[in-house]
N, C-alpha and C positions, 0 to 999 in steps of 0.2 A: 154385431152387425146383423141386420134382419134381411131375409130374402124377400123380394117382392113377388107378387103373383105372376107377373110376366116372366121373371127369372125362373120361377118354379115350373111354369108351363114349358118354357124353352128347355130346361133341364130334362123334364119328362119326355119331351119330343125327341131330344138328342139321344137319350137313353133308349127309347123305344126304336128309333131309327137304326141305331147301331146294332141293337139286339136282333132286329129283323133282318138286317143285311147279313149279319153273321149266321143266323139260323138258316136263311135262304141259301147261302153258300154251302153250308154243311149239308142241307137237304139235297142239293144238286150234286155234291161231289163225294160224299162219304158212303162207304159200305154200311156203316152203322145205321145211318138214316134209311138206307135201302132196306135193311133187315127190319127196322122198326115199322116202316110202312107195309112190309109183307105181313108182319105180326098183326097189324090192324086190318089186313085184307084190303088195303087201299094203294097197292103198288102203282096202279095206273094214274094216281093223282099226285105222286111224289114230285115230279118235275113241275107240274102246275102249281103245287103248293110252294115249292122253292121259288119259282118265278114270281108268284104273288107276294111272297114275303120280301123278296128283293125290291120289287116295284113299290110296295107299300113303304118299306123303310126308306128308300130313296125319295119317295114322294113327301115324306115328312121333312126332308132337307130342302127339296126343290120348292116346297110350299112356303118357305121363308120369303121367296120372291113372287110366288103365285099362290096366294092364300087359298083359293078354291081347291087346289090340289091337296092341301093339308086336310081339308074337311073330308074329302073322299078317301084319302089314304088312311086317316085315323079310323073312319067308319069301316072300311074294308078290312083293316087289320083286326079290329075288334070283333067283327063277324067271323073272320077266319079263326081267331082264338076261341070264340064261342063254339064253333064247330069242333075245334081241337079238344075242348073240354068234354063235349058230348062223346066224341070218339073214345077218349081215355076213360070216361065213366062206363061206356058200353063194354070195353074190354077189361073193366074192373082193375085198372091201374091203381097203385097206391096214391094216397093224397100227395105225397112228395113229388110224384110225377105229374100230377094234375096242376099243382100250384103255380108253376111258371106260366102256363097258358092262361090260367085264371087271372093272375096278376097282370099280365100283358093285356088281357081282355079289358080289365077294369081301367087300366091306364089309358088305353086307346078309346074307350067309350068316354072317359073323362075329357080327353083331348078333343074328341069329336064334338062333344057338347060345348066345350069352350070355343073351339074354332067356328062352330056353326052359329053361335050366338053373338059373335063379334060383330060390331056395327061399323 
């Protein structure tokens, strides 16, 4: 059985949405993430980052019914992960720590391009 492009896009969208909702909740509620943001020197942005992750993740689901929301959610999450990659490179994190943000950035840029070009 072969997966269609639409099924692939939906699977990526669901995977990304769930990931960002989970990361957003962790960012807002755990001491570990609080320490991580202190390590980056970005403590004042932790709650904003968590809220943006939650909103973006939820937007990928809400966008099923309101497609324009998907476009902006995917773009916003891609940009958020691009900034996350830059921060991790700046603090010289190991590749294994940069990889999740990089993969989520690529997935969401791909989703953005797909959703943006839909007619």
